[in-house]
N, C-alpha and C positions, 0 to 999 in steps of 0.2 A: 504494499499499500504506499503511495507517495506521501511524503511529508507536506505539511501545510505550506511551508516555505517554497517547495517545489511547485505546488499548485498555484500559489500567488505569483511566482515568477513566470509561469506559463501564461497565466491570465494577463499579466502586465505586458508580456511580449506580444500576445495576440491583440491586445487593445492598442498597443503602439503601432503594430503593423496595420491594423485597420485604419487608424488615424492617418498614417502616411499614404495608404491607398486612396482614401477619400480626398485628401489634399492633392494628391497626384492627379486624380480624375478632374478635379476642378481646375487645376493649374494647366492641364494639357488641352482643355477644351478650347474651341474657337469662339465661344460665347463670352462676352464681357461679364466677368464675375466681380463682385465687390464684396469682400467679407466672406463669412462662412455661414452656410445655411443648414438648418435641420428642419425638415418639413416646411411649414409656412413661416418659420421664424428666421429672420435674417439678422446676423450679428455683424456689426461693423459696416453697415450701409444705411443709407437714408432713402428707402424706397418710397416713391410718391404714388398714391393711388391715381389711376388714370382719370377718374372723375374730377380730381383736383386740378388737372391741367386745363387751363382756360384758353379759349380761342381768341386771344387778343393779339393784334398785329405786331405790337412791340414787345411781346413776351418772348424772350430768347434765353430763358434760364436753362441751366443744365440740370437734368433730373435723372434719376435711376427709376426704371420701371421693372416690375416682375410679373410675368404672366405666361400664357400659353399661346403659341403660334396657331392662329386660326386659318389664315390664308397667306399665300405668297404670290408675288407677281415679279417677273423679270423686267428690269429696266435696262437702258443702255449703260453697260459696265457696272450696274448696281442691282440690288434687289430691294423690294418693298415687302414687308411682312406686317400683317395685321395681328396685333397682340391684344389678348383679352385677359383682364385680371379680376374679373367678376364685378368690378365697379364700373367698367366701361371698356371700350375698344379704341385703339389708336394705331395708325400706320407708322412704321419705322423704316427709314431709308438707310441702307447699310451696304458695305462691300461684302458682307458675309454671304456665302453661297450654300452652306451646308445645313441650314436650319430647315427642319421638316415640320409639317403640320402635326400638332400635338406636343412638340417640344416645349418644356418648361424652361424659360430663360430669365436672366436678369441682364438688362442692357442699359448703358449710359448714353444719353443723347441730349442735343440742344433742341428746345421747343421751337418750332417753326410754324408759320401760318401762311397759307396760300389763299389769296383773295380770288374769288370766283364770282364776279358780279354778273347777273343775268336777269334781264327784264326788270331792272331797277331794284332787285333784291340781291342780298349777299348770301352766297352759298359756300363761303370759304371753309377751309378744312385746316385743322391743326394736326401736326404730325411731328415726329422726332427724326432728327438726323444724327445718326450714331457718331459719337466722338471717336476719333482714331486713337 
């Protein structure tokens, strides 16, 4: 029968190995990550709910959003992904090409606004442009 010290050493070794595997997975991904996450909890980042991003033409703040990729559209040399965080949806323009529908991501970007006046009404759209 193994001694308690041997069991605790094995446990500590496995816990340390698991920690490095998780950190390695986050560090090797092509998605912008900030901080460390467990479930819906983000540690070390300031994630903004999408509903709080306002469609103001002069709003060019940098924000982090966290959500699920809903749709993707190829653009000239870039991609646009629609992200849903359960408080709302927003399009993100990025150079990333490997995001797939259903991926959970955290991404940092500048708030942008595109004015679309039509028949005297404003149909503008707020979106994020990923920071490089």
